[in-house]
C-alpha positions in Angstrom: -13.0 15.5 -28.0 -11.4 18.4 -27.5 -7.4 19.0 -28.2 -6.6 21.5 -24.5 -5.8 18.4 -22.3 -7.2 20.1 -19.4 -10.3 19.7 -20.8 -10.2 16.0 -22.0 -11.9 13.3 -19.6 -10.4 10.2 -22.4 -6.9 11.6 -22.3 -7.0 11.3 -17.9 -5.6 8.0 -15.7 -6.9 8.3 -11.7 -4.0 7.0 -10.0 -4.9 3.7 -8.1 -2.8 5.7 -4.5 -5.9 7.5 -4.6 -7.1 6.5 -1.7 -10.6 7.5 0.8 -12.7 4.5 -2.1 -11.4 7.0 -4.5 -12.7 10.4 -3.1 -9.6 11.4 -3.1 -8.4 10.9 -6.4 -5.9 12.3 -8.7 -5.2 11.6 -12.0 -2.3 11.8 -14.4 -2.3 12.2 -18.4 0.2 9.7 -20.0 -0.4 10.6 -23.6 0.3 14.5 -23.0 3.6 13.0 -21.1 3.9 10.4 -23.8 3.6 13.7 -26.4 5.6 16.8 -25.1 7.9 15.3 -21.9 6.3 16.4 -19.0 3.2 15.0 -17.1 0.0 16.9 -16.3 -1.4 16.2 -12.7 -4.4 17.4 -11.5 -7.1 16.5 -8.7 -10.0 14.5 -10.8 -12.7 16.2 -8.2 -11.4 19.7 -10.1 -10.9 19.8 -13.5 -11.2 22.8 -14.6 -8.2 24.1 -12.8 -5.4 24.1 -14.6 -3.1 20.6 -14.0 0.0 20.7 -12.3 2.7 20.0 -15.0 5.4 18.8 -13.8 9.2 17.1 -15.8 9.6 13.5 -16.1 12.0 13.3 -13.2 9.6 15.2 -11.3 6.8 12.4 -12.0 8.9 9.9 -11.1 10.3 11.8 -7.6 6.4 11.9 -7.1 5.5 8.4 -7.4 7.9 7.6 -5.0 7.2 9.3 -2.5 3.9 8.1 -2.9 4.7 4.7 -2.4 6.5 4.8 0.8 4.3 7.2 2.3 1.1 5.0 1.4 3.5 1.9 2.2 4.7 3.4 6.4 0.5 4.6 6.3 -0.7 1.6 5.7 2.4 0.0 8.1 2.2 2.8 10.8 -1.3 2.4 12.0 -1.0 -0.9 11.4 1.1 -0.9 14.1 -1.8 1.7 16.4 -3.6 -1.4 16.1 
């Protein structure tokens, strides 16, 4: 296994908020975050591209935004039915 987290598929976890049956997946590297204090995020369909590097606070903000947006989107689509 490569030590470069960009190419090491064993270190990446798909987001539970990825939509479209998993087709729109975002992955993150929790082991890298624990070891280095920064969170790497990437598009699971384009793993050869450099990951986005976030501070822990930036990661927390992104997750909170995704949760709030996901909840809002689900509520909005239900109210349109």
